C-alpha positions as CSV (number, residue, x, y, z in Angstrom):
1,X,100.8,-5.7,29.6
2,X,103.7,-4.2,32.3
3,X,106.2,-3.9,29.7
4,X,103.7,-2.0,27.5
5,X,102.6,0.2,30.5
6,X,106.3,1.2,30.9
7,X,107.2,2.0,27.0
8,X,104.3,4.0,27.2
9,X,105.3,5.9,30.7
10,X,109.2,6.2,29.3
11,X,107.6,8.3,26.1
12,X,105.6,10.4,28.0
13,X,108.4,11.3,30.7
14,X,110.6,11.7,27.3
15,X,108.4,14.4,25.6
16,X,107.3,16.4,28.7
17,X,110.0,19.3,29.4
18,X,111.6,19.4,32.2
19,X,110.1,21.5,35.5
20,X,112.9,23.8,35.1
21,X,112.9,24.4,31.6
22,X,109.0,25.3,32.1
23,X,109.5,27.8,34.8
24,X,112.1,29.7,32.8
25,X,110.2,29.6,30.0
26,X,106.9,31.2,31.9
27,X,109.1,33.6,33.9
28,X,110.6,34.8,30.0
29,X,106.8,35.2,28.5
30,X,106.0,37.3,31.8
31,X,108.9,39.5,31.8
32,X,108.2,40.5,27.9
33,X,104.6,40.7,28.8
34,X,105.4,43.1,31.6
35,X,108.2,44.9,29.2
36,X,105.1,45.7,26.8
37,X,102.7,46.6,29.4
38,X,105.5,49.3,30.9
39,X,106.4,50.2,26.9
40,X,102.7,51.1,26.6
41,X,102.1,53.3,29.8
42,X,105.6,55.0,29.0
43,X,104.1,56.4,25.5
44,X,100.6,56.6,27.0
45,X,101.9,58.8,29.8
46,X,104.8,60.5,28.0
47,X,107.3,59.7,31.0
48,X,110.5,58.2,30.6
49,X,110.2,54.2,32.1
50,X,113.1,51.7,32.8
51,X,113.6,48.2,33.3
52,X,116.4,47.6,36.0
53,X,117.5,44.3,37.1
54,X,119.2,43.6,40.5
55,X,120.0,41.0,43.1
56,X,116.4,38.3,43.0
57,X,114.0,40.8,41.2
58,X,113.8,43.4,39.2
59,X,111.8,47.5,38.9
60,X,110.2,49.5,36.7
61,X,112.0,52.9,37.2
62,X,109.0,56.0,36.4
63,X,106.5,53.9,37.3
64,X,104.2,54.4,40.2
65,X,106.1,51.7,42.8
66,X,102.7,49.6,43.4
67,X,101.9,49.7,39.5
68,X,104.1,46.5,38.4
69,X,105.9,43.7,40.7
70,X,109.2,43.5,41.0
71,X,109.6,40.0,41.5
72,X,110.3,36.9,39.8
73,X,107.3,34.0,40.6
74,X,110.2,31.2,40.8
75,X,113.2,32.4,42.9
76,X,115.1,30.2,40.4
77,X,115.0,32.8,38.2
78,X,117.6,35.5,37.5
79,X,119.1,38.2,35.2
80,X,121.7,39.9,34.7
81,X,122.6,42.4,37.8
82,X,122.5,45.5,36.5
83,X,120.9,44.8,33.2
84,X,119.2,48.3,32.4
85,X,116.1,48.6,29.7
86,X,114.9,52.1,28.6
87,X,111.2,51.2,27.5
88,X,109.9,54.8,26.0
89,X,108.1,57.1,25.9
90,X,109.5,57.4,22.0
91,X,107.8,54.7,20.0
92,X,111.1,53.4,18.9
93,X,113.7,52.6,21.3
94,X,116.4,50.5,19.7
95,X,117.2,46.9,20.2
96,X,117.2,45.6,23.8
97,X,117.5,42.1,25.6
98,X,118.3,40.8,28.5
99,X,119.0,37.4,29.1
100,X,117.0,35.0,31.9
101,X,118.9,32.1,33.6
102,X,118.0,29.5,36.2
103,X,120.0,29.5,39.5
104,X,119.8,25.7,40.0
105,X,120.0,24.7,36.3
106,X,123.3,27.2,34.9
107,X,122.7,26.5,31.4
108,X,119.2,27.1,30.9
109,X,119.0,30.3,29.7
110,X,116.2,32.6,27.5
111,X,116.9,35.7,26.2
112,X,113.6,38.5,26.0
113,X,114.4,40.8,23.1
114,X,113.0,43.5,20.9
115,X,114.9,45.7,17.9
116,X,112.9,48.3,19.0
117,X,110.1,48.2,16.4
118,X,108.1,44.9,17.5
119,X,107.0,43.8,20.6
120,X,109.1,42.0,23.3
121,X,109.7,38.3,22.5
122,X,111.0,34.9,24.0
123,X,114.3,33.5,22.2
124,X,116.7,31.0,22.6
125,X,120.5,32.1,23.0
126,X,121.4,31.1,19.9
127,X,119.2,33.0,17.9
128,X,119.9,36.1,16.7
């Protein structure tokens, strides 16, 4: 009985993603949604909006200061400092991408990207 429980517990532990990867995935999904929201606000208002990464946070230039968050939910997440993405007001913005990384686990990287026509999506770094 104990052996069966050990095998089941080991199987569950192996099948669950590591917490660092889950956190990075959550941040990447959140950033994709924020970029799409800012993109829509830029098109609706006709005002140029840019996303800019810096230090341990980011900001949306062109939107009111309180309109969008400026920090990662998890302090372990970072983007390349100086990353700069134009979000509009043009409906076609050109290909854009930013890579997010985990500070505590350097090998963990996800890309948030768009081809300029479609929405921002989360991609693995080895995908096109």
